[in-house]
BALOBA-1460 file (C-alpha; in Angstrom, 3 decimals):
// residues 170
<rec num="1" residu="m" x="0.000" y="0.000" z="0.000"/>
<rec num="2" residu="s" x="1.422" y="3.387" z="-0.957"/>
<rec num="3" residu="v" x="1.358" y="6.518" z="1.192"/>
<rec num="4" residu="v" x="-1.223" y="7.987" z="-1.197"/>
<rec num="5" residu="d" x="-3.539" y="5.083" z="-0.294"/>
<rec num="6" residu="k" x="-3.071" y="5.758" z="3.424"/>
<rec num="7" residu="v" x="-3.844" y="9.478" z="3.603"/>
<rec num="8" residu="g" x="-4.857" y="12.253" z="1.237"/>
<rec num="9" residu="v" x="-4.895" y="16.015" z="1.709"/>
<rec num="10" residu="t" x="-7.206" y="18.255" z="-0.298"/>
<rec num="11" residu="e" x="-7.947" y="21.936" z="0.095"/>
<rec num="12" residu="q" x="-11.588" y="22.856" z="0.452"/>
<rec num="13" residu="q" x="-12.569" y="25.657" z="-1.936"/>
<rec num="14" residu="g" x="-15.435" y="28.110" z="-2.288"/>
<rec num="15" residu="l" x="-16.086" y="28.730" z="1.388"/>
<rec num="16" residu="a" x="-17.070" y="31.936" z="3.095"/>
<rec num="17" residu="i" x="-15.860" y="32.086" z="6.704"/>
<rec num="18" residu="a" x="-16.937" y="34.360" z="9.538"/>
<rec num="19" residu="a" x="-15.939" y="34.597" z="13.203"/>
<rec num="20" residu="i" x="-18.829" y="35.118" z="15.615"/>
<rec num="21" residu="l" x="-18.233" y="36.451" z="19.135"/>
<rec num="22" residu="a" x="-21.247" y="36.612" z="21.464"/>
<rec num="23" residu="r" x="-21.832" y="39.842" z="23.342"/>
<rec num="24" residu="r" x="-21.748" y="39.784" z="27.132"/>
<rec num="25" residu="g" x="-24.789" y="37.974" z="28.510"/>
<rec num="26" residu="i" x="-25.819" y="36.517" z="25.150"/>
<rec num="27" residu="g" x="-25.744" y="32.749" z="24.817"/>
<rec num="28" residu="a" x="-25.645" y="30.225" z="22.031"/>
<rec num="29" residu="v" x="-29.406" y="29.682" z="22.127"/>
<rec num="30" residu="a" x="-30.214" y="33.341" z="21.357"/>
<rec num="31" residu="i" x="-27.734" y="33.436" z="18.484"/>
<rec num="32" residu="g" x="-28.968" y="30.099" z="17.173"/>
<rec num="33" residu="e" x="-32.571" y="31.331" z="17.149"/>
<rec num="34" residu="v" x="-31.616" y="34.243" z="14.924"/>
<rec num="35" residu="l" x="-29.566" y="32.052" z="12.586"/>
<rec num="36" residu="a" x="-32.105" y="29.199" z="12.667"/>
<rec num="37" residu="i" x="-29.377" y="26.734" z="13.620"/>
<rec num="38" residu="r" x="-28.493" y="24.878" z="16.802"/>
<rec num="39" residu="m" x="-25.297" y="26.593" z="17.908"/>
<rec num="40" residu="p" x="-22.653" y="24.288" z="19.364"/>
<rec num="41" residu="v" x="-21.856" y="24.707" z="23.033"/>
<rec num="42" residu="g" x="-18.263" y="23.708" z="23.662"/>
<rec num="43" residu="p" x="-15.768" y="22.187" z="21.237"/>
<rec num="44" residu="t" x="-18.261" y="20.685" z="18.798"/>
<rec num="45" residu="w" x="-19.783" y="21.579" z="15.441"/>
<rec num="46" residu="g" x="-23.135" y="21.473" z="13.731"/>
<rec num="47" residu="t" x="-24.647" y="22.165" z="10.346"/>
<rec num="48" residu="g" x="-27.810" y="23.624" z="8.921"/>
<rec num="49" residu="d" x="-28.941" y="25.342" z="5.739"/>
<rec num="50" residu="g" x="-25.532" y="25.124" z="4.010"/>
<rec num="51" residu="v" x="-23.675" y="26.510" z="7.024"/>
<rec num="52" residu="t" x="-21.316" y="24.734" z="9.417"/>
<rec num="53" residu="i" x="-20.824" y="26.312" z="12.827"/>
<rec num="54" residu="v" x="-17.684" y="25.316" z="14.768"/>
<rec num="55" residu="g" x="-17.338" y="26.042" z="18.480"/>
<rec num="56" residu="t" x="-13.854" y="27.478" z="19.041"/>
<rec num="57" residu="g" x="-14.149" y="28.779" z="22.606"/>
<rec num="58" residu="p" x="-16.656" y="30.124" z="25.126"/>
<rec num="59" residu="g" x="-19.110" y="32.259" z="23.171"/>
<rec num="60" residu="t" x="-17.024" y="32.087" z="19.991"/>
<rec num="61" residu="w" x="-17.589" y="30.242" z="16.745"/>
<rec num="62" residu="l" x="-16.382" y="30.031" z="13.180"/>
<rec num="63" residu="a" x="-19.125" y="29.834" z="10.584"/>
<rec num="64" residu="f" x="-18.363" y="28.198" z="7.231"/>
<rec num="65" residu="g" x="-20.764" y="28.826" z="4.363"/>
<rec num="66" residu="q" x="-20.624" y="26.781" z="1.174"/>
<rec num="67" residu="g" x="-21.969" y="28.542" z="-1.930"/>
<rec num="68" residu="v" x="-23.495" y="31.354" z="0.112"/>
<rec num="69" residu="g" x="-22.602" y="34.353" z="-2.049"/>
<rec num="70" residu="n" x="-20.672" y="37.559" z="-1.527"/>
<rec num="71" residu="g" x="-23.030" y="39.278" z="0.903"/>
<rec num="72" residu="w" x="-23.198" y="36.360" z="3.339"/>
<rec num="73" residu="s" x="-21.045" y="37.767" z="6.157"/>
<rec num="74" residu="a" x="-22.668" y="41.203" z="5.893"/>
<rec num="75" residu="d" x="-26.080" y="39.515" z="6.176"/>
<rec num="76" residu="l" x="-24.937" y="37.546" z="9.230"/>
<rec num="77" residu="e" x="-23.589" y="40.716" z="10.806"/>
<rec num="78" residu="r" x="-26.903" y="42.511" z="10.214"/>
<rec num="79" residu="r" x="-28.912" y="39.610" z="11.652"/>
<rec num="80" residu="l" x="-26.684" y="39.348" z="14.730"/>
<rec num="81" residu="a" x="-26.656" y="43.090" z="15.503"/>
<rec num="82" residu="g" x="-26.804" y="43.551" z="19.269"/>
<rec num="83" residu="l" x="-26.188" y="39.851" z="19.929"/>
<rec num="84" residu="a" x="-22.713" y="39.199" z="18.570"/>
<rec num="85" residu="s" x="-19.803" y="40.773" z="16.798"/>
<rec num="86" residu="l" x="-18.942" y="39.308" z="13.426"/>
<rec num="87" residu="s" x="-15.757" y="39.433" z="11.414"/>
<rec num="88" residu="d" x="-15.398" y="38.151" z="7.852"/>
<rec num="89" residu="q" x="-12.530" y="35.645" z="7.904"/>
<rec num="90" residu="t" x="-12.825" y="34.316" z="4.351"/>
<rec num="91" residu="g" x="-9.354" y="35.533" z="3.431"/>
<rec num="92" residu="a" x="-7.818" y="34.619" z="6.778"/>
<rec num="93" residu="y" x="-8.065" y="30.824" z="6.675"/>
<rec num="94" residu="r" x="-7.372" y="27.870" z="4.421"/>
<rec num="95" residu="l" x="-9.292" y="24.674" z="5.039"/>
<rec num="96" residu="f" x="-7.851" y="21.219" z="4.356"/>
<rec num="97" residu="r" x="-9.507" y="17.820" z="4.410"/>
<rec num="98" residu="i" x="-7.248" y="14.992" z="5.577"/>
<rec num="99" residu="a" x="-8.709" y="11.571" z="4.849"/>
<rec num="100" residu="g" x="-7.709" y="7.942" z="4.640"/>
<rec num="101" residu="p" x="-6.840" y="4.963" z="6.838"/>
<rec num="102" residu="d" x="-3.875" y="6.818" z="8.399"/>
<rec num="103" residu="a" x="-5.516" y="10.238" z="8.803"/>
<rec num="104" residu="r" x="-5.774" y="9.891" z="12.586"/>
<rec num="105" residu="t" x="-2.216" y="8.562" z="12.851"/>
<rec num="106" residu="l" x="-0.919" y="11.493" z="10.813"/>
<rec num="107" residu="l" x="-2.638" y="14.080" z="13.008"/>
<rec num="108" residu="q" x="-1.595" y="12.328" z="16.227"/>
<rec num="109" residu="r" x="2.023" y="12.836" z="15.204"/>
<rec num="110" residu="g" x="1.582" y="16.586" z="15.536"/>
<rec num="111" residu="a" x="-1.401" y="17.406" z="17.716"/>
<rec num="112" residu="a" x="-0.955" y="17.116" z="21.475"/>
<rec num="113" residu="i" x="-4.485" y="15.812" z="22.021"/>
<rec num="114" residu="d" x="-5.961" y="12.353" z="22.421"/>
<rec num="115" residu="m" x="-7.598" y="11.645" z="19.075"/>
<rec num="116" residu="d" x="-8.946" y="8.220" z="20.004"/>
<rec num="117" residu="g" x="-12.539" y="7.846" z="18.790"/>
<rec num="118" residu="g" x="-13.764" y="7.379" z="22.367"/>
<rec num="119" residu="v" x="-12.274" y="10.714" z="23.411"/>
<rec num="120" residu="f" x="-12.460" y="12.703" z="20.160"/>
<rec num="121" residu="p" x="-15.499" y="11.292" z="18.324"/>
<rec num="122" residu="a" x="-17.189" y="12.614" z="15.185"/>
<rec num="123" residu="g" x="-18.589" y="16.047" z="15.934"/>
<rec num="124" residu="s" x="-15.603" y="17.028" z="18.078"/>
<rec num="125" residu="v" x="-13.455" y="20.114" z="17.594"/>
<rec num="126" residu="a" x="-9.990" y="20.899" z="18.933"/>
<rec num="127" residu="v" x="-8.174" y="24.216" z="18.827"/>
<rec num="128" residu="t" x="-4.522" y="23.212" z="19.112"/>
<rec num="129" residu="v" x="-1.082" y="23.437" z="17.541"/>
<rec num="130" residu="i" x="0.560" y="21.174" z="14.955"/>
<rec num="131" residu="g" x="4.165" y="21.839" z="13.986"/>
<rec num="132" residu="h" x="4.105" y="25.244" z="15.761"/>
<rec num="133" residu="v" x="1.050" y="26.247" z="13.679"/>
<rec num="134" residu="d" x="-2.338" y="27.082" z="15.233"/>
<rec num="135" residu="v" x="-5.026" y="24.779" z="13.832"/>
<rec num="136" residu="i" x="-8.685" y="23.990" z="14.341"/>
<rec num="137" residu="i" x="-9.373" y="20.278" z="13.864"/>
<rec num="138" residu="r" x="-12.883" y="19.058" z="13.115"/>
<rec num="139" residu="n" x="-13.523" y="15.303" z="13.287"/>
<rec num="140" residu="l" x="-15.946" y="14.312" z="10.535"/>
<rec num="141" residu="t" x="-16.241" y="10.542" z="11.112"/>
<rec num="142" residu="d" x="-16.411" y="8.069" z="14.004"/>
<rec num="143" residu="d" x="-13.816" y="5.805" z="12.380"/>
<rec num="144" residu="g" x="-11.030" y="8.427" z="12.348"/>
<rec num="145" residu="l" x="-10.827" y="8.447" z="8.568"/>
<rec num="146" residu="c" x="-11.662" y="12.087" z="7.817"/>
<rec num="147" residu="y" x="-10.854" y="15.444" z="9.417"/>
<rec num="148" residu="e" x="-10.984" y="19.088" z="8.403"/>
<rec num="149" residu="i" x="-8.218" y="21.400" z="9.490"/>
<rec num="150" residu="a" x="-8.548" y="25.195" z="9.454"/>
<rec num="151" residu="v" x="-5.199" y="26.992" z="9.323"/>
<rec num="152" residu="y" x="-4.410" y="30.687" z="9.200"/>
<rec num="153" residu="r" x="-3.604" y="31.446" z="5.563"/>
<rec num="154" residu="s" x="-0.214" y="32.948" z="6.442"/>
<rec num="155" residu="y" x="0.848" y="29.653" z="8.086"/>
<rec num="156" residu="a" x="-0.723" y="27.224" z="5.614"/>
<rec num="157" residu="d" x="2.497" y="26.571" z="3.682"/>
<rec num="158" residu="s" x="4.304" y="25.734" z="6.940"/>
<rec num="159" residu="f" x="1.482" y="23.401" z="7.898"/>
<rec num="160" residu="l" x="1.621" y="21.680" z="4.509"/>
<rec num="161" residu="r" x="5.389" y="21.209" z="4.855"/>
<rec num="162" residu="w" x="4.740" y="19.509" z="8.197"/>
<rec num="163" residu="v" x="2.048" y="17.329" z="6.567"/>
<rec num="164" residu="d" x="4.428" y="16.307" z="3.774"/>
<rec num="165" residu="a" x="7.152" y="15.377" z="6.276"/>
<rec num="166" residu="a" x="4.715" y="13.472" z="8.505"/>
<rec num="167" residu="i" x="3.262" y="11.563" z="5.526"/>
<rec num="168" residu="a" x="6.761" y="10.615" z="4.423"/>
<rec num="169" residu="g" x="7.299" y="9.098" z="7.875"/>
<rec num="170" residu="l" x="4.207" y="6.886" z="7.752"/>
């Protein structure tokens, strides 16, 4: 079996990304009601109406919209007025999908978290560091075969160099 059969890395394209920060005293339920989506509480993620919401910290989320159009973040900001601050992050991140039988093994070589399926099941999120690069890991499957990694655009090449080196060591 070749390394290509064990793990693959593809960049996700065509996403709009926005950071949402709840105002003091405003919870996930109130924001979710406005967005018509169940907002994650804690390091988890959920989807609805073409949008994925990722919990990145207390009262903070990243929203990923697929095929949502240019005015998406401005619309979110308008809808969340008084409840949350919003910042368009579309140009700030690159998103990679890492998939294959050795996807979990690859990520465990860099992330200082327990990625066992019993501890980090599908639906889990971790904000951590891999190869000195801040990352947000989203587990997509119970079997540890598929993850999405959000990386600051300015560090994406460094992250990919780490990925290449770690794949070579598999």
